[in-house]
DOSEVEX-9249 format. One line per 10 residues: number of its first residue (from 1); their letters; for each residue x, y negated, z negated of C-alpha. Coordinates in nm, 4 decimals, always signed. Layout:
BEGIN
NUM) A) X Y Z | ...
***
This chain:
BEGIN
1) MRKLGNNGKR) +2.5689 -5.1355 -1.2992 | +2.4824 -4.7689 -1.2465 | +2.5802 -4.5431 -1.5374 | +2.7102 -4.1886 -1.5127 | +2.4751 -3.9240 -1.6445 | +2.1147 -3.9481 -1.7577 | +2.1547 -4.0761 -2.1132 | +2.2856 -4.4212 -2.0245 | +2.6286 -4.3649 -2.1795 | +2.9132 -4.5163 -1.9850
11) VAIVYGVRTP) +3.2467 -4.3375 -2.0006 | +3.5511 -4.5642 -2.0216 | +3.9061 -4.4677 -1.9310 | +4.0908 -4.6855 -2.1792 | +4.4536 -4.6124 -2.0977 | +4.6874 -4.3534 -1.9509 | +5.0564 -4.2741 -1.9208 | +5.2711 -4.0075 -1.7638 | +5.6231 -3.8796 -1.7791 | +5.8396 -3.9235 -1.4734
21) FIKSGTLFKN) +5.7661 -3.6460 -1.2263 | +6.0910 -3.4537 -1.1988 | +6.1932 -3.1894 -0.9443 | +6.1903 -2.8493 -1.1089 | +6.5233 -2.7106 -1.2140 | +6.6728 -3.0563 -1.2696 | +6.6381 -3.3040 -1.5569 | +6.3376 -3.1434 -1.7266 | +6.4554 -2.7838 -1.6969 | +6.4865 -2.7545 -2.0766
31) LSAQELGRIA) +6.1452 -2.9090 -2.1500 | +5.8338 -2.6919 -2.1670 | +5.4887 -2.8044 -2.0540 | +5.3959 -2.8184 -2.4207 | +5.6800 -3.0584 -2.4953 | +5.6125 -3.2732 -2.1880 | +5.2463 -3.3030 -2.2844 | +5.3412 -3.3887 -2.6419 | +5.5796 -3.6626 -2.5267 | +5.3122 -3.8193 -2.3057
41) TVELINRIEI) +5.0424 -3.8012 -2.5730 | +5.2615 -3.9467 -2.8489 | +5.3430 -4.2403 -2.6206 | +4.9748 -4.2824 -2.5314 | +4.8748 -4.3012 -2.8981 | +5.1596 -4.5392 -2.9811 | +5.0918 -4.7753 -2.6936 | +4.7271 -4.8337 -2.7725 | +4.7917 -4.8171 -3.1474 | +4.4947 -4.5956 -3.2183
51) DPKEIDEVIF) +4.4544 -4.4091 -3.5451 | +4.4728 -4.0372 -3.4483 | +4.1820 -3.9792 -3.6870 | +3.9590 -4.1590 -3.4351 | +4.0197 -3.8823 -3.1772 | +3.7365 -3.6296 -3.1567 | +3.8729 -3.3824 -2.9017 | +4.1779 -3.2987 -2.6884 | +4.1561 -3.1339 -2.3445 | +4.4523 -3.0514 -2.1209
61) GTVIPSPKAP) +4.4837 -2.8824 -1.7855 | +4.7586 -2.6508 -1.6678 | +4.7967 -2.3964 -1.3877 | +5.0710 -2.1578 -1.4975 | +5.0448 -2.1366 -1.8770 | +5.3219 -2.0050 -2.0947 | +5.2353 -1.6736 -2.2642 | +5.3811 -1.8264 -2.5814 | +5.1373 -2.1200 -2.5795 | +4.8245 -2.0113 -2.3913
71) NLAREISLGA) +4.6129 -2.2898 -2.5459 | +4.8417 -2.5682 -2.4326 | +4.6052 -2.8451 -2.5449 | +4.6047 -2.7259 -2.9042 | +4.9841 -2.7183 -2.9231 | +5.0094 -3.0645 -2.7660 | +4.7483 -3.1982 -3.0072 | +4.9219 -3.0636 -3.3156 | +5.2646 -3.1707 -3.1898 | +5.1419 -3.5240 -3.1233
81) GIPSSVPAYT) +5.0250 -3.5712 -3.4814 | +4.6527 -3.5496 -3.4100 | +4.4729 -3.4075 -3.7152 | +4.4465 -3.0301 -3.7234 | +4.0698 -3.0648 -3.7658 | +4.0384 -3.1996 -3.4099 | +3.9350 -2.9271 -3.1600 | +4.1510 -2.8787 -2.8510 | +4.1196 -2.6528 -2.5496 | +4.2873 -2.5907 -2.2152
91) VSRACASANQ) +4.1302 -2.5815 -1.8687 | +4.2502 -2.4665 -1.5295 | +4.1166 -2.5608 -1.1867 | +4.4417 -2.5182 -0.9947 | +4.5735 -2.8545 -0.8699 | +4.2630 -3.0320 -1.0033 | +4.3225 -2.9139 -1.3609 | +4.3859 -3.2602 -1.5061 | +4.0786 -3.3851 -1.3201 | +3.8817 -3.1052 -1.4833
101) AITNAAESIM) +4.0125 -3.2085 -1.8242 | +3.9088 -3.5690 -1.7558 | +3.5571 -3.4828 -1.6398 | +3.5118 -3.2368 -1.9273 | +3.6025 -3.5247 -2.1572 | +3.3453 -3.7423 -1.9815 | +3.0771 -3.4770 -2.0254 | +3.1616 -3.4406 -2.3936 | +3.1194 -3.8151 -2.4365 | +2.7978 -3.8306 -2.2314
111) SGNADVVVAG) +2.6473 -3.5483 -2.4348 | +2.7156 -3.7349 -2.7569 | +2.9509 -3.4668 -2.8891 | +3.2486 -3.7037 -2.8897 | +3.3309 -4.0723 -2.8688 | +3.7090 -4.0520 -2.8181 | +3.8809 -3.7786 -2.6153 | +4.2427 -3.7358 -2.5062 | +4.2624 -3.5592 -2.1695 | +4.5416 -3.4861 -1.9270
121) GAESLSDMPV) +4.7617 -3.2175 -1.7845 | +5.1101 -3.0744 -1.8074 | +5.3190 -2.8345 -1.6041 | +5.6731 -2.7031 -1.6156 | +5.7598 -2.5034 -1.3076 | +6.1147 -2.4843 -1.4430 | +5.9655 -2.2758 -1.7236 | +5.7496 -2.0503 -1.5071 | +5.6969 -1.7094 -1.6716 | +5.8659 -1.4229 -1.4891
131) LFSKRFRAFL) +5.7058 -1.0814 -1.5314 | +5.8486 -0.7306 -1.5302 | +5.7162 -0.4643 -1.2944 | +5.4133 -0.2667 -1.4121 | +5.6251 +0.0484 -1.4532 | +5.8831 -0.1274 -1.6672 | +5.6101 -0.2876 -1.8775 | +5.4603 +0.0553 -1.9326 | +5.8024 +0.1860 -2.0442 | +5.8374 -0.1065 -2.2863
141) YDSYKGKNLI) +5.4915 -0.0461 -2.4298 | +5.5517 +0.3272 -2.4745 | +5.8873 +0.2545 -2.6365 | +5.7265 +0.0031 -2.8709 | +5.4822 +0.2737 -2.9883 | +5.7654 +0.5178 -3.0648 | +5.8026 +0.6059 -3.4306 | +6.1711 +0.6996 -3.4199 | +6.4809 +0.6321 -3.2087 | +6.4288 +0.9318 -2.9795
151) QKIKPFLNLH) +6.0668 +0.8360 -2.9086 | +6.1720 +0.4781 -2.8400 | +6.4437 +0.5842 -2.5924 | +6.2529 +0.8643 -2.4152 | +6.0296 +0.6398 -2.1934 | +6.3386 +0.4856 -2.0313 | +6.4758 +0.8207 -1.9097 | +6.2524 +0.7909 -1.6007 | +6.3547 +0.4307 -1.5352 | +6.4754 +0.3453 -1.1822
161) LRDLAPDIPA) +6.6803 +0.0419 -1.0890 | +6.3944 -0.0908 -0.8749 | +6.1732 -0.0988 -1.1858 | +6.3932 -0.3777 -1.3242 | +6.3162 -0.6136 -1.0364 | +6.1319 -0.9246 -1.1696 | +5.7745 -0.9885 -1.0636 | +5.7811 -1.3622 -0.9945 | +5.4347 -1.5251 -0.9690 | +5.3561 -1.6102 -0.6077
171) LAEPSTGLTM) +5.1829 -1.9363 -0.5147 | +4.9417 -1.7441 -0.2952 | +4.5714 -1.6720 -0.2730 | +4.4903 -1.3303 -0.4183 | +4.1895 -1.3097 -0.1838 | +4.3849 -1.3718 +0.1377 | +4.7485 -1.3116 +0.0476 | +4.8429 -1.6415 +0.2128 | +5.0656 -1.8904 +0.0343 | +4.9677 -2.2560 +0.0154
181) GESAEKMARE) +5.2252 -2.3343 +0.2841 | +5.0886 -2.0697 +0.5162 | +4.7418 -2.2136 +0.4649 | +4.8779 -2.5596 +0.5499 | +5.0287 -2.4156 +0.8686 | +4.6875 -2.2753 +0.9592 | +4.5285 -2.6163 +0.9047 | +4.7920 -2.7912 +1.1143 | +4.7367 -2.5445 +1.3953 | +4.3560 -2.5468 +1.3911
191) NHISREDQDA) +4.3288 -2.9254 +1.3488 | +4.6027 -3.0057 +1.6005 | +4.8188 -3.1885 +1.3484 | +5.1560 -3.2344 +1.5141 | +5.4956 -3.2048 +1.3511 | +5.5579 -3.5688 +1.4407 | +5.2424 -3.6819 +1.2624 | +5.3311 -3.4773 +0.9551 | +5.6828 -3.6189 +0.9372 | +5.5535 -3.9736 +0.9865
201) FAYRSHMLAN) +5.3049 -3.9207 +0.7037 | +5.5783 -3.7857 +0.4736 | +5.8065 -4.0766 +0.5643 | +5.5290 -4.3212 +0.4752 | +5.4837 -4.1533 +0.1374 | +5.8551 -4.1749 +0.0545 | +5.8920 -4.5360 +0.1700 | +5.5901 -4.6577 -0.0262 | +5.6917 -4.4687 -0.3402 | +6.0489 -4.5941 -0.3106
211) KATADGVLKK) +5.9341 -4.9555 -0.2775 | +5.6938 -4.9196 -0.5707 | +5.9750 -4.7792 -0.7834 | +6.2209 -5.0509 -0.6813 | +5.9616 -5.3233 -0.7440 | +5.8775 -5.1813 -1.0872 | +5.5098 -5.1402 -0.9990 | +5.4910 -4.7904 -1.1476 | +5.6822 -4.8880 -1.4618 | +5.3647 -4.9383 -1.6654
221) EIIHTLIPPD) +5.2459 -4.5796 -1.6215 | +5.5827 -4.4006 -1.6515 | +5.7284 -4.3465 -1.9967 | +6.0992 -4.3231 -2.0730 | +6.1738 -3.9593 -2.1492 | +6.4861 -3.8469 -2.3333 | +6.6611 -3.5457 -2.1811 | +6.7606 -3.2515 -2.4032 | +6.9759 -3.0975 -2.5318 | +7.1796 -3.4000 -2.6493
231) FSMVANFDNG) +6.9185 -3.6686 -2.5569 | +7.1873 -3.9024 -2.4265 | +7.0148 -3.9415 -2.0876 | +6.6806 -4.1017 -2.0131 | +6.4468 -4.0245 -1.7222 | +6.2393 -4.3250 -1.6261 | +6.1508 -4.2732 -1.2598 | +6.0366 -3.9943 -1.0289 | +6.3463 -3.8247 -0.8911 | +6.2015 -3.6616 -0.5788
241) IRGDTSIEAL) +6.1571 -3.9864 -0.3864 | +6.3886 -4.0083 -0.0850 | +6.4247 -4.3759 -0.0118 | +6.7223 -4.3107 +0.2140 | +6.5472 -4.0714 +0.4499 | +6.4404 -4.1419 +0.8071 | +6.2055 -3.9976 +1.0655 | +6.5114 -3.8635 +1.2459 | +6.6362 -3.6853 +0.9344 | +6.2924 -3.5380 +0.8629
251) SKLRPIFDRK) +6.2594 -3.4115 +1.2192 | +6.5757 -3.2021 +1.1864 | +6.4452 -2.9837 +0.9038 | +6.3346 -2.6327 +0.9917 | +5.9862 -2.5011 +0.9148 | +5.9785 -2.2888 +0.6008 | +5.6531 -2.0923 +0.6209 | +5.6421 -2.0055 +0.9910 | +6.0039 -2.0280 +1.0961 | +5.9386 -1.9625 +1.4649
261) YGTVTAANSS) +5.6307 -2.1657 +1.5500 | +5.5578 -2.3662 +1.2347 | +5.5495 -2.7390 +1.1640 | +5.5382 -2.7462 +0.7823 | +5.8759 -2.8226 +0.6254 | +6.0068 -2.8841 +0.2757 | +6.0045 -3.2569 +0.3516 | +5.6402 -3.2819 +0.4581 | +5.5278 -3.0721 +0.1586 | +5.5045 -3.1667 -0.2080
271) PLTDGASSLI) +5.7991 -3.0280 -0.4092 | +5.7812 -2.8059 -0.7168 | +5.7787 -3.0497 -1.0067 | +5.7713 -3.0790 -1.3856 | +5.5714 -3.3458 -1.5692 | +5.2722 -3.4461 -1.7780 | +4.9970 -3.7070 -1.7841 | +4.7804 -3.8125 -2.0770 | +4.4752 -4.0396 -2.0858 | +4.2285 -4.1522 -2.3480
281) LMAEEKAKSL) +3.8572 -4.1764 -2.2708 | +3.5897 -4.3327 -2.4889 | +3.2236 -4.4112 -2.4923 | +3.1975 -4.7719 -2.3748 | +3.0479 -4.8870 -2.7032 | +3.3235 -4.7161 -2.9019 | +3.5981 -4.8704 -2.6909 | +3.4567 -5.2172 -2.7371 | +3.4020 -5.1682 -3.1096 | +3.7719 -5.0782 -3.1429
291) GYEPLGYIRS) +3.8724 -5.3851 -2.9435 | +3.9956 -5.2143 -2.6259 | +3.9583 -5.3445 -2.2723 | +3.9239 -5.0278 -2.0615 | +4.1162 -4.9778 -1.7389 | +3.7877 -4.8718 -1.5831 | +3.4890 -4.6405 -1.5922 | +3.3885 -4.3122 -1.4342 | +3.1001 -4.3732 -1.1960 | +3.0570 -4.0259 -1.0437
301) YAYTALSPDD) +3.2365 -3.7035 -0.9585 | +3.1828 -3.3813 -0.7680 | +3.3424 -3.0393 -0.7376 | +3.3046 -2.8156 -0.4349 | +3.4266 -2.4833 -0.3005 | +3.4560 -2.3196 +0.0389 | +3.5718 -1.9822 +0.1621 | +3.9464 -1.9195 +0.1161 | +3.9366 -1.7561 +0.4594 | +3.8451 -2.0912 +0.6109
311) QLLMGPAYAT) +4.0728 -2.3962 +0.5847 | +4.1814 -2.3574 +0.2242 | +4.2756 -2.7151 +0.1389 | +3.9814 -2.9066 +0.2882 | +3.8166 -2.9617 -0.0515 | +3.8368 -3.3441 -0.0430 | +3.6310 -3.3588 +0.2773 | +3.3577 -3.1543 +0.1080 | +3.3598 -3.3184 -0.2367 | +3.3931 -3.6841 -0.1359
321) PIALERAGLT) +3.0528 -3.7286 +0.0352 | +2.8807 -3.5864 -0.2735 | +3.0723 -3.8091 -0.5159 | +2.9998 -4.1177 -0.3035 | +2.6325 -4.0282 -0.2800 | +2.6100 -3.9787 -0.6564 | +2.7781 -4.3160 -0.7043 | +2.5330 -4.4859 -0.4714 | +2.8225 -4.6039 -0.2554 | +2.9719 -4.5531 +0.0883
331) LRHIDLVEMH) +3.3345 -4.5383 +0.1911 | +3.3094 -4.9046 +0.2923 | +3.2639 -4.9974 -0.0734 | +3.5873 -4.8265 -0.1784 | +3.8804 -5.0594 -0.2403 | +4.1476 -4.7898 -0.2918 | +4.1821 -4.4192 -0.2189 | +4.4176 -4.1811 -0.3985 | +4.4320 -3.8415 -0.2290 | +4.6571 -3.5623 -0.3519
341) EAFAAQALSN) +4.9196 -3.4845 -0.0881 | +4.9852 -3.1122 -0.1190 | +5.1087 -3.1123 +0.2399 | +5.1034 -3.3736 +0.5120 | +4.9029 -3.1293 +0.7247 | +4.6418 -3.0976 +0.4488 | +4.6094 -3.4719 +0.3875 | +4.5880 -3.5544 +0.7590 | +4.3293 -3.2799 +0.8138 | +4.1079 -3.4263 +0.5422
351) IRAFASKKFA) +4.1555 -3.7831 +0.6623 | +4.0438 -3.6803 +1.0102 | +3.7496 -3.4824 +0.8718 | +3.6259 -3.7920 +0.6865 | +3.5787 -3.9633 +1.0241 | +3.4620 -3.6618 +1.2253 | +3.0963 -3.6449 +1.3265 | +3.1481 -3.2841 +1.4356 | +3.2855 -3.1884 +1.0928 | +3.0009 -3.3698 +0.9170
361) QEKLGRSEPI) +2.7358 -3.1923 +1.1208 | +2.8871 -2.8437 +1.1457 | +3.0494 -2.8108 +0.8025 | +2.8547 -3.0451 +0.5765 | +2.5098 -3.0453 +0.7364 | +2.5173 -3.4252 +0.7468 | +2.4180 -3.6323 +1.0466 | +2.7032 -3.8817 +1.0131 | +3.0611 -3.8738 +0.8792 | +3.1512 -4.0741 +0.5713
371) GEIDMDRFNV) +3.3856 -4.2873 +0.7802 | +3.7429 -4.3672 +0.8658 | +3.9885 -4.4393 +0.5833 | +4.1663 -4.7746 +0.5943 | +4.5281 -4.6603 +0.5567 | +4.6218 -4.9950 +0.4026 | +4.4149 -4.8802 +0.1035 | +4.5276 -4.5183 +0.1023 | +4.7941 -4.3901 -0.1414 | +4.9389 -4.7383 -0.1477
381) YGGSIAIGHP) +5.2377 -4.6372 -0.3610 | +5.3037 -4.3054 -0.1945 | +5.1732 -3.9676 -0.2966 | +5.2621 -3.6199 -0.4129 | +5.4933 -3.5520 -0.1178 | +5.7309 -3.8178 -0.2504 | +5.6385 -3.8494 -0.6185 | +5.6055 -3.4766 -0.6820 | +5.3315 -3.2419 -0.7945 | +5.3351 -3.0848 -1.1424
391) FGATGGRLTI) +5.0217 -2.8815 -1.0713 | +4.8320 -2.9443 -1.3935 | +4.9313 -3.3112 -1.4280 | +4.8758 -3.4657 -1.0846 | +4.5079 -3.5492 -1.1347 | +4.6030 -3.7653 -1.4319 | +4.8613 -3.9512 -1.2270 | +4.6109 -4.0247 -0.9517 | +4.3629 -4.1616 -1.2052 | +4.6142 -4.3798 -1.3894
401) TILNELRRRG) +4.7653 -4.5188 -1.0688 | +4.4382 -4.6136 -0.9029 | +4.2974 -4.7850 -1.2121 | +4.6147 -4.9866 -1.2685 | +4.6205 -5.0876 -0.9023 | +4.2526 -5.1825 -0.8949 | +4.3243 -5.4171 -1.1835 | +4.6301 -5.5651 -1.0103 | +4.4351 -5.6268 -0.6910 | +4.1104 -5.7324 -0.8520
411) GNFGLITVCA) +3.9338 -5.4448 -0.6781 | +3.6222 -5.2746 -0.8060 | +3.5846 -4.9196 -0.6737 | +3.8384 -4.6417 -0.6350 | +3.8152 -4.2900 -0.4942 | +4.0304 -4.0046 -0.6265 | +4.0215 -3.6766 -0.4382 | +4.2107 -3.3501 -0.4739 | +4.2398 -3.0192 -0.2914 | +4.3092 -2.7123 -0.5019
421) AGALGMAMVV) +4.4012 -2.3479 -0.4641 | +4.1058 -2.1152 -0.4408 | +3.9592 -2.3439 -0.1713 | +3.8329 -2.5889 -0.4312 | +3.7813 -2.9612 -0.3982 | +3.7290 -3.2524 -0.6330 | +3.6349 -3.6180 -0.5883 | +3.5746 -3.8904 -0.8452 | +3.4667 -4.2523 -0.8101 | +3.5956 -4.4963 -1.0682
431) ERE) +3.5027 -4.8581 -1.1166 | +3.6112 -5.1612 -1.3092 | +3.3712 -5.3901 -1.4943
***
C-alpha cells in the first residue's frame, strides 16, 4: 500500500466527532467557537479513552477568530484538559481551515515531530466580532491615552452619529469586492447552471440529510451538546435540515444576491452555522501500539489556487486531479466523494468540470478530464446546504463522515474536496486498510 510522504510513515485518522451544526442565532448563540471546540475535543478524548499526556500537539482551524481568543487552538487545548506543555496553534484557509489543520497534523507526524495530534475546526457566526468605524476607534484610542477627564472627553467632541455605525465583517473578497453569493451567481451564469438544477440539487441534499438523521446514521459522529445558560436542553442533530421542503417550495424563493436576474437563493446556499469538529491523528505504529483500530489513513492531498477574478469557487476541480495523481488513483477507484456544498451553483459547476474535456485542456493543461462523478456515491448523506457550514469546522465533518461511511460500506477509497474563499481549493484522498 502506498504511503504518504517520503519517510514511509503512514498517518492514521483514529477517530473524530463533531457537535451538531446549528443555524447561527439559534441554539448555540451563547456558545463561543472556543467553547464549541472544547466540547468536541473533550468528547473525542473521552470516547477513545486516551491519556491526554499522549497528545503531542493541537491544531485547530477557524475563519473569523474572536479578538479575545486569537489562538483558538491553545484555548481549546487548555479547556479540554490537555497538558499545558502541549503546543497548540491555529490555522486559517477560509472554508478549508479544518482540512488545513488535519494536513498540518499529518505533516507533523510524517516529519517525526509528533506521534499523536488533535486537529479540527470551530466557528461561531453567532459570535462574530463587530467592529467600530475607523474614526470612532481613533476617538477611543485618543481617549484611552488621556491623562485626565478633560483629555479623555475631548476626542469625542468631534464625534458624528455616523461614526457610531458598526462595521460588520463582510463575507466578500477584498480583491474583487464580490461576496461569495455574487461569485456563485457568476458561476451559475457562466456555466449555464439553471435555477431548476440548483433547486433540485438543494432538495437532494436536504432529503438525504433528513433520511440520514431519521435513520440515526449520523449519530456516531454527532455529540450531544448541552445548551446554555441553564443546560436543560440538548442539541443532538443538525437543525438546518428541511425534511419537509419540496421542489415547489424551493422554486418560490427569491434570489438574494442578484434580485432581478439571479438564481442563487437562501435555500440553494449553505446557511450561516455554528459548530465544531475534532479528530485525532496518529502515526500508524503509535495507533497500533495503543490498541486503536483507525478509521482510515491519509493517502494524498493537494491545495491549489486560481485568480479570484475567475470563477472563485472552482478549487475542487483544480485540486482533485493533483490529489488523485499523488495517490496513484483515478476517479474510478473512488468509492465515495464528499464535496463541500457552499452553493448548489458551485457544487454543480465543479461536478461538470470534473467531466469536461474542455475544462481539463484549457484550465488544467491536461489532455483528458478526471471523469464523471457517480452521484450515487456523492455526498450520500447530504451536504453543507442542508447540514450547515460552520466555516472552520466543515472540513472535519467531511473527513469524519466519509471515513465512517467507507467502513459501513466496506469501501476503500474516499475523496474529500473543498472550495474556499480567496479562490482556493483542497482535495484529500483517504483510504482504509
